[in-house]
KEPA-950249 format. One record per residue (C-alpha): residue in three letters; x, y, z. Coordinates in steps of 0.05 Angstrom, whole numbers, plus 5000, padded with zeros to 4 digits. Each point is the difference from the previous one (the first is absolute). Layout:
REM KEPA-950249
ALAXYZ
...
REM end
This chain:
REM KEPA-950249
MET281542392568
PRO494749464987
THR502049305022
LEU498649314973
ASN496649535049
VAL503049304995
PRO499649405047
THR505949915048
HIS498249365036
PHE505949574978
ASN507550094990
LEU504549764944
ASP506849685012
THR503750544962
SER506849825030
GLY499949334964
VAL497650334936
ALA505650525004
GLY505149455008
PHE497249634940
PHE500450624956
GLY507150115024
GLY502350605039
ASP506349725030
GLU502849784932
ALA500150724976
ILE503550235063
SER505249454993
ALA501350164927
MET501050745015
ALA504349875061
THR505349614960
LEU502250654968
ALA501350405063
ASN507449935017
SER502650255067
ARG500849745071
PHE493650345021
TRP495749724944
ASP503449325004
GLY498149985073
LEU492850154985
PHE499649574937
PRO505349445004
GLY501849624937
PRO504250084937
ASN500950694970
LEU498649954926
THR501550534947
PRO493850324969
ALA501149624935
GLU500549335037
ALA493950155043
PHE495750124939
GLY502749424959
LEU504050444952
ASP506649675014
GLY502949375029
LYS498649494945
PRO506649694978
GLY501150034925
PRO503349494955
ARG507349944985
TYR502450494948
TRP505949854955
GLY502750534953
VAL502849594944
PHE504350574972
SER501850375063
GLY501249375042
THR495450255056
ASP497249435042
MET495550245055
SER493649895039
THR494450484984
GLY494450305039
HIS492650174998
LEU499850354932
ALA503449424964
TYR495049545034
LEU494450434971
VAL503149954930
VAL499849245006
GLN492750045021
LYS498550444940
ALA503349484955
LYS495449475027
GLU494050424980
VAL501849964926
GLU494949554968
GLU502350034927
VAL505549484995
VAL503649774937
GLU501349265007
VAL506749734975
GLU499049304976
GLY504349435026
ARG500649415047
GLU496050145062
THR502749855069
THR498250615043
PRO495950614978
LEU504650615006
SER499850714974
VAL504550574979
THR497250715006
ILE503650584966
VAL499250695030
ASP503050604964
VAL501050595046
GLU502150644967
ASP500050755010
VAL498149945073
MET500650695031
LEU498949725070
LYS504650385047
HIS502049875071
SER494050145046
ASP495150154943
GLN492950005025
ALA495949404977
PRO493550114962
MET493849935044
MET493649614992
SER493650264970
ILE496050525039
HIS494049534998
HIS503149595056
ALA500450625043
LEU492750174987
LEU498049325026
ALA502750205067
ALA494350515005
ILE494949445008
PRO502049775071
ILE501150725020
VAL492950204979
ILE497049395034
SER503850155064
LEU497950735001
ALA492849794985
THR499849505057
SER503150515046
ALA494650514981
LEU494449495009
SER502749835069
ALA499850735019
ALA493050064971
SER497749425044
GLY502950345061
ASP505849515009
TRP505750495006
LEU504849465026
ALA499449604935
PHE500550654961
ALA506650185034
LEU503049314995
ILE498549934925
LEU502750704988
LEU506249815040
GLY501149424952
VAL499250444940
MET505050515026
SER505349505023
SER499649584937
GLY499850624956
THR506150295035
SER503849344991
CYS498149954927
PHE502250724989
VAL506849875031
ILE501049364960
GLY497150314937
SER505050575002
ALA505649514985
ARG503350024931
LEU501349364962
GLU506750064965
PHE505149574964
ALA507049955029
SER505649764954
VAL507350154984
LYS500650734982
GLU504249914937
ALA503349434964
ALA507650014998
PRO502950284935
GLY502049484949
THR495949435030
PRO498549444951
LEU493149784978
ALA495649795058
ASP496449454961
GLY499049445050
ILE495749445026
LEU495249965058
LEU500249275019
THR494149645032
ARG498649275007
ASN496849874933
ASP499350684967
VAL505450474976
VAL499250754989
ILE505150334954
VAL500550745013
ARG503450404945
GLY502150735005
ALA505250495023
GLU502749995071
LYS495950615020
ASP493749654976
ILE501249335033
ASN502450285067
PRO493050205024
ILE497949274991
THR506049655030
LYS501950505054
GLY493850435010
THR494949985056
PHE493550345019
VAL500850515056
LEU494350315039
ARG502450685022
MET496650235064
ASP501450615042
GLY503049905069
GLY504549414984
PRO503449595026
GLU496150055066
PHE493350154967
ARG497050345060
ARG493750184962
ILE498849274987
GLY501049855074
LEU494950545018
CYS495149714950
SER501049315030
LEU498750295069
LEU493750364975
LEU497449364968
LEU501449615064
ALA496250525041
GLN494249984951
PHE499749245003
LEU500049985076
LEU494950565008
GLN495249684951
LEU501049335033
LEU498350285069
PHE494450494984
ILE496149744941
PRO496549485045
LEU497250615038
ALA496850294938
THR492949864979
THR498249424955
PHE499050474941
GLY506750335014
GLN503449335002
ILE496749814934
MET502650654970
PHE506949865027
ILE500149304971
SER497550264934
SER505650514995
LEU505049465021
ALA497349534947
ALA500650534946
SER507350125018
TRP501349255003
ALA496949904931
TYR504450554971
ASN506249715032
SER498149314973
PHE499550314931
LEU506950305006
SER502749335024
SER496949654940
LEU503950434951
GLU505949644970
GLN505650405030
GLU505449684958
LYS496250144936
ILE499150735020
GLN507550055014
VAL501649664933
ASP495650514964
ILE503450585036
LEU506949734983
TRP498249864927
LYS497350704992
ALA506450295029
LEU504149574952
HIS495950274941
ASP496549354986
PRO505949584974
ARG498649514944
MET499649265017
SER499849364961
LYS499649295027
PHE502349344972
GLY498349305024
LEU505649485000
LYS499349255011
SER506649835036
ARG505550315041
ALA505149894945
ALA495750354949
GLN498750575048
ALA507550105012
VAL501650024926
PHE494250474985
VAL502450485053
CYS507049994970
LEU497350154931
VAL495850595026
LEU505950295038
SER504749904942
ASP496650584964
GLY504450465043
VAL506549694973
GLN499850474940
LYS500250605047
PRO506850305017
SER503749805063
VAL495649405013
ASP503149365026
PHE494949444996
LYS501849305022
PRO494449514984
LYS503349435038
LYS499250385065
VAL492650094986
LEU499349254985
GLU503649835065
CYS495550485038
PHE493949614976
ILE502949305001
SER506049905046
ASN500249234995
ASP507349794996
THR499349364959
ARG502949774935
VAL493450074963
TRP498650705024
ASN507250234990
THR499949754928
TRP493350324989
ARG502350685028
ASP506449984958
LYS496149854936
VAL494650525013
THR505250535019
LYS504049864936
GLU493850104957
LEU497850625036
GLU506850334994
ASN500949864925
ASN497550494949
ASP496649504953
GLU493250214977
GLU497249305013
LYS501949645063
SER500049245009
PHE500149675068
LYS501349294974
LEU506349635020
SER504149614950
PRO501049245009
ASP507150155024
ASP497350465054
LEU495249465023
ARG505449475005
GLY500649755071
PHE492750145017
LYS495749385007
ASP493850035044
GLU500750755005
ARG499950114925
VAL492350034997
LEU499750515056
LEU505450444967
LYS496449994934
SER493450195034
LEU503350595035
LEU503250244936
GLN493349954966
ASP497250455055
ALA505350514981
GLN498249944927
ASN492650105016
ALA501650625041
TYR504150284942
ARG494449854951
GLY495050355045
TYR504750605008
GLN500950064925
GLU492549964989
HIS498650585048
VAL506550394996
HIS496750634974
LYS495350015059
ILE505749865048
LYS504250584974
ASP494350484995
ASN496349715060
GLY493450244970
HIS493049745008
ILE499649244990
SER495149864944
SER502649374968
SER495249454980
THR504049535044
GLU498350375063
LYS494649775047
GLN497150165068
VAL503349585054
HIS500350025075
GLN506949925028
PRO500849625065
HIS501350415062
CYS507350005019
GLY503150265063
VAL505250534998
REM end
């Protein structure tokens, strides 16, 4: 075989370069999955589930309150993703009124979800898989060039990296991403319409129990063979560790050209890993979840105060009162949003509750002079809060057809706004 003649009068510090491009991080990440005394002895540290290790679980979701069923519970990762999806909605209908704090109410209608327990999640586009061929081709090319130059040591070490990384990717890639939720809703369960409560934003989810359960009780699960010990993962971690140590020890013995080829292959792999890291993992997960939920309709409304937000939520949820076997108590919703136990707020809640529970076509949130008797300095505040309720009712009436149908928002009053980021 003809050889390439290249100078070999200096040596590169490839050990430092390998550390920069990160070999030990990959070993550590893989080792967290292996779960047995043997593997814990070799790779000490916490043992994460596959879903936790790859960031598919572990984010705490908001509080969920089922206003008809009475369910009050903490949620998990999928409910967290629903809140993130709600923040992405840019078309917001603004409800006019006195402005104190910018708030929002997002309505999500989930229906006809056929998501069953342990259904496999839809996967990403094949184009992402094709991108993985780029570092593979570069690594094989650098390995072949090293052999052509007569540096069989560099050739073997680069090929070792391709084989160990490829084996690890194959083991990880054979995992199946699935949804895990309750298998079946109990017979006769009431409507699951409820509220996902965050600091400033509220997400109203409407639908049957079977449709809401995947959001409030579901999780992503990464099914891998060999659980719970995951011996294959442990072997891959051991293989990556051996590769890292062998390359660290023997690459300095290779020729300069071989070292350049090794660094080139390492750089290609690092660039591809950096590309994967740059992908918005949460957005990808949101897209997968939304596809599995059959792209539920969403509409978003901007409110100016907490009082207006509470009344608007009550009005939206009151649509379910006409349905059979529905027990809706607006005062509990108001207390959930504003729990202040003062004379002003108690009077406000009583008046708002009374108006929401009556069947009059037109509601009025104004107090009579007799009702205001006894209020002095607080009278102005009480009138302002009742006006907030009136503004929320007016905004609801203006957009009631959109709220009930939850179709595409195309009113002339809508505008593009950016909601402030709120923690869950």
